[in-house]
N, C-alpha and C positions, 0 to 999 in steps of 0.2 A: 143805371146800375141796378142789379137785382139784389135786394137786401134780404132775401129769404135765407141765405146762408152766411150773412155777414157776421163777423165776430163782434161781440158786444163788450164794451168796457163799462163796468160799474165803478164809479169813483166815489169812495167813501163807503165804508162797511159798517155803518151803525144800524140803528133799529129800522131804517128804511132800506138802505143799500144791501145789507147782507141777505135778508129774506128774498129780495128781488133777484140778486145774483144767484142764489140757490135755485130759485124757480126757473130762471132762464137757463141755468147750467144743466138742467135735466134734459134739455132738448137742443141747446145751442152752445157753441163755443163762447165762453165768457172769461174775461179777466176781471177778477175782483181786486180792486186796487185801493190801498190805504197807505198813508205815510207812516203809520205806527208799526214799526218792525215787530214788536212783541205781539201785536194783534194778528199780523199775518202769520207769524210762526205758530201761534196757538191754533189758528184756523186750519193751517196745513196739517196739524195733528188731529183735526176733527173736534177741537175744543172751542166752544163759544162761551166765554165767561159772562157775556151779557144775557145769555139764555134766550136770545131771539130765535135761534134754531137749535134743533137737537143734533147729536152726533150722527144719527141715522139719516137725518135730512141732508147734512153735509156730505155724507158718503153717497147718497143717492144722486147727487148732483155731479155726475161723472165728467161732464165737459167744462167744469169750473176749475180754474186755476187761480191761486192767490199770489199777489205780488205787491211789493213796495218800490219796485224799480220802474221808472218811467219808460225805459226802453221796451218793456213788455207790452206797452200800449200801442206800439207802432203798427201792428197788424190789424188793429181794430178799426172797424168802419162806422160803428155806432157807439156814441158816448152818452151815458146817463150819469149825471152828476147828482149825488145825494149827500152833500156836505151840509153841516149846520149853517143856518142863517142867523147872524146875531140879531137879537131883538132888544131894543132899548128905547128910551124916550126920544 
């Protein structure tokens, strides 16, 4: 399989996932996925309340779409998971 045009899914849009999705989305088709509906709604409006990326960075990522619906991941061939890992004793 040729992965040069493969659609990428970034799962988890926190301080690692969102900047990664934005950068990939400048040149590749990307689905930025998160389970928090309010987070997705804000990102769709160009607002990142965590201040990881600016509005202009979000807008420059033209191939990036945001979703909280698992069905939107069906067309993706590459999955990058950037969710928190619990750290405890």
